[in-house]
C-alpha positions, 0 to 999 in steps of 0.5 A: 492548494495545488502544492497540497495535491502534489504532496498527496500524490507523492505520498501514494507513489510507492503504493502505485508501484508494482511489487517487483519494483518495490521488493527484490523478492517478488515477481508479482506485477500487482501494484503494492496498494492492490496486493496489500488491499487483497491481503487485508480483505482476505484476513478480515473476511472481506470486510470492506469498511475495515479494509478501507480503515486500514488502507487510509493508514498507508497513505500517511506512512513514510515510504520506509514505514509503508515498505516495512508494513507491506513486507511484513504483511506480504512476504 
């Protein structure tokens, strides 16, 4: 069970990095997870349940897919 928790923690590591650490085009120090959350909330009229559903997808993405999704969303 401990290995599972470690794997889950590693999946979210990119989400917890600041935007400036993930993208060379950003000077925003907001964590990637928060920036993506805020963007989705703004786009869907602040529907928290819809945003939660979207955010759950991010945790199962590879780093490459997550980075591309975030860049498409935020750039």
